[in-house]
FIPANU-996374 format. One record per residue (C-alpha): x, y, z. Coordinates in steps of 0.5 Angstrom, whole numbers, always signed. Each point is the difference from the previous one (the first is absolute). Example, Ala and Ser with C-alpha at 12.3 -4.5 7.8 and 13.67 -1.06 7.14 Angstrom:
FIPANU-996374
SITE     c1     c2     c3
SITE    +25     -9    +16
SITE     +2     +7     -2
end
This chain:
FIPANU-996374
SITE     c1     c2     c3
SITE    -27   +190    +13
SITE     -8     +0     +1
SITE     -4     -1     -6
SITE     -7     +3     -1
SITE     -3     -5     -4
SITE     +0     -7     -4
SITE     -3     +0     -7
SITE     +2     -6     -3
SITE     -5     -2     -5
SITE     +1     +8     -3
SITE     +7     +0     +1
SITE     +2     +3     +7
SITE     +2     -2     +7
SITE     +1     +7     +2
SITE     +5     +4     +4
SITE     +1     +6     +4
SITE     +6     +4     +0
SITE     -3     +6     +4
SITE     -2     -4     +6
SITE     +4     +1     +7
SITE     +1     -8     +1
SITE     +6     -2     -5
SITE     +2     -7     +1
SITE     +7     +1     -3
SITE     +1     +6     +6
SITE     -1     -5     +5
SITE     +8     -1     +1
SITE     +2     -7     +3
SITE     +6     -2     +4
SITE     +5     -5     -3
SITE     -2     -5     +6
SITE     -7     +1     -1
SITE     +1     -1     -8
SITE     +3     -7     +2
SITE     -5     -2     +4
SITE     -5     +1     -5
SITE     +3     -3     -6
SITE     -2     -7     -3
SITE     +6     -4     +2
SITE     -1     -3     -7
SITE     +5     +0     -6
SITE     -3     +6     -3
SITE     +1     +4     +6
SITE     +7     -2     +1
SITE     +2     +0     -8
SITE     +4     +7     +2
SITE     +0     +7     +1
SITE     -4     +1     -6
SITE     -5     -4     +1
SITE     -7     +3     +3
SITE     +0     -5     +7
SITE     -6     +3     +2
SITE     -5     -2     -5
SITE     +5     -5     -4
SITE     +2     +1     -7
SITE     -6     -1     -5
SITE     +5     +0     -6
SITE     +2     -7     +2
SITE     -8     -3     +1
SITE     -1     -5     -6
SITE     -5     +2     -5
SITE     -7     -2     +0
SITE     -5     -3     -5
SITE     -7     +4     +1
SITE     -6     +0     -4
SITE     +2     +7     -3
SITE     +7     -3     -2
SITE     +7     -1     +3
SITE     +1     +5     +5
SITE     +6     +2     +4
SITE     +2     +6     +5
SITE     +7     +4     -2
SITE     +3     +5     +5
SITE     -1     +7     -3
SITE     +7     +3     -3
SITE     -2     +7     -1
SITE     +5     +1     -6
SITE     -4     -5     -4
SITE     -7     +1     +3
SITE     -1     +7     +2
SITE     -3     +3     -6
SITE     -5     -6     +0
SITE     -2     +1     +7
SITE     -1     +7     +0
SITE     -4     +0     -6
SITE     -5     -5     +3
SITE     +0     +5     +6
SITE     -2     +5     -4
SITE     -6     -3     -3
SITE     -6     +3     +4
SITE     -3     -6     +2
SITE     +6     -2     +4
SITE     +2     +7     +2
SITE     -6     +1     +4
SITE     +2     -5     +5
SITE     +8     +0     +0
SITE     +1     +7     -1
SITE     +6     +0     -4
SITE     -2     +3     -6
SITE     +5     +5     -3
SITE     +8     +0     -3
SITE     +4     -6     +1
SITE     +3     +3     +6
SITE     -6     -1     +4
SITE     +0     -8     -1
SITE     +7     +0     +0
SITE     +0     +3     +7
SITE     -5     -5     +2
SITE     +4     -6     -2
SITE     +6     +2     +3
SITE     -3     +0     +7
SITE     -1     -7     -1
SITE     +6     -2     -4
SITE     +5     +3     +5
SITE     -4     -2     +6
SITE     +1     -6     +5
SITE     -4     -5     -5
SITE     -7     +1     +4
SITE     -3     +2     -7
SITE     +2     -3     -6
SITE     -2     +3     -7
SITE     -1     -5     -6
SITE     -3     +0     -7
SITE     -5     -6     -1
SITE     +2     -3     -7
SITE     -6     -4     -3
SITE     +2     -4     -6
SITE     +6     +4     -1
SITE     -3     +7     +0
SITE     +1     +4     +6
SITE     -7     +2     +2
SITE     -1     +2     +7
SITE     +4     +3     +6
SITE     +0     -3     +7
SITE     +3     +1     +7
SITE     +1     -5     +5
SITE     +1     +2     +7
SITE     +0     -2     +7
SITE     -7     +2     +3
SITE     +3     -1     +7
SITE     +5     +6     -1
SITE     -5     +4     -4
SITE     -4     +6     +3
SITE     -6     -5     -2
SITE     +2     -4     +6
SITE     -2     +5     +5
SITE     -7     -1     -2
SITE     -2     -7     +0
SITE     +3     -6     +4
SITE     +6     -1     -3
SITE     +4     -7     +0
SITE     +7     -1     -1
SITE     +2     +0     -8
SITE     -6     +2     -2
SITE     +1     +2     -8
SITE     -4     +5     -4
SITE     -1     +1     -7
SITE     -2     +6     -4
SITE     -1     -1     -8
SITE     -1     +5     -6
SITE     -2     -3     -6
SITE     +3     +4     -6
SITE     -3     -2     -6
SITE     -7     +2     -1
SITE     -1     -6     -4
SITE     +1     -4     +6
SITE     -5     +3     +5
SITE     -7     -2     +1
SITE     +1     -7     -3
SITE     +2     -4     +7
SITE     +7     +1     -1
SITE     +1     +3     +6
SITE     -3     -6     +4
SITE     +4     -5     -3
SITE     +7     +4     +1
SITE     -2     +2     +7
SITE     -1     -8     +2
SITE     +6     -1     -4
SITE     +4     +5     +4
SITE     -3     -2     +7
SITE     +2     -7     -2
SITE     +7     +2     -2
SITE     +1     +4     +7
SITE     -2     -6     +4
SITE     +4     -5     -4
SITE     +6     +4     +1
SITE     -1     +3     +7
SITE     +0     -6     +5
SITE     -1     +5     +6
SITE     -6     +4     -3
SITE     -7     -3     +2
SITE     -4     +5     -4
SITE     +0     +5     -6
SITE     -4     +6     +1
SITE     -3     +6     -4
SITE     -4     +6     +2
SITE     -5     +2     -6
SITE     -4     +6     +1
SITE     -7     -2     +2
SITE     -3     +4     -5
SITE     +4     -4     -5
SITE     -5     -6     -1
SITE     +4     -2     -7
SITE     +6     -1     +4
SITE     -3     -3     +6
SITE     -3     -5     -5
SITE     +7     -2     -3
SITE     +3     -1     +7
SITE     -6     -4     +2
SITE     +0     -4     -6
SITE     +8     -1     +1
SITE     -1     -4     +6
SITE     +0     +6     +5
SITE     -5     +1     +5
SITE     -3     +6     +3
SITE     +3     +1     +7
SITE     -2     +7     +3
SITE     -1     +7     -2
SITE     +5     +4     +2
SITE     +1     +8     +1
SITE     +6     +2     -4
SITE     +3     +7     +0
SITE     -4     +2     -6
SITE     -5     -6     -2
SITE     -4     -5     +3
SITE     +3     -6     -2
SITE     -2     -8     -1
SITE     +5     -4     +3
SITE     +1     -6     -4
SITE     +4     -6     +2
SITE     +2     -6     -3
SITE     +2     -6     +5
SITE     +5     -5     -1
SITE     -4     -5     +4
SITE     -6     +1     -5
SITE     +4     +1     -7
SITE     -2     -7     -3
SITE     -8     +1     +2
SITE     -1     +7     -3
end
């Protein structure tokens, strides 16, 4: 799935449903999936476990400056109405392009939930309240990998902050750092967490930089010029 932008402090990390490069349409054989699996307990937990990213639902909650935070895998029966409401916020819809009836968001979630686990949609729960939507995905298996020097197990992050009250206060920065740390803690083969905000989106790039990501390069994606942002495992204690 190609994202058109990243807008963390105003609430969005974007998505393009119209582009020709769709992660979930890149079909992989079972043998190839086995080679790409993490080979740690989460990956072997059973047929329902998303082997390519792990299971964020088992990742421990973390204490942040904004409060206790955890990731909860999306359950459409419980979460669809809320996520669809967020997608219809004009500030979000501009970038994610998922405004409309709940069926639009449902289809977007379904493509991930019935896939091979390379992208896992989650709610971000802060202080016991769901307030953000995340996609944790295998960047090395994403069309993004065609546009930068990808490394095996590179893991990507997309973020949408749902509540207006949590935007523009530095919450995006705090949570980006927390989730990047969760990825690195629970995906031992992942050496880098990546993102691709639109170059025009200076608040988003500022949030990523403040969260310990570094600007790596400008990349031309099908519908935007993006900033490749990278948080390296080797440098995580120094940024």
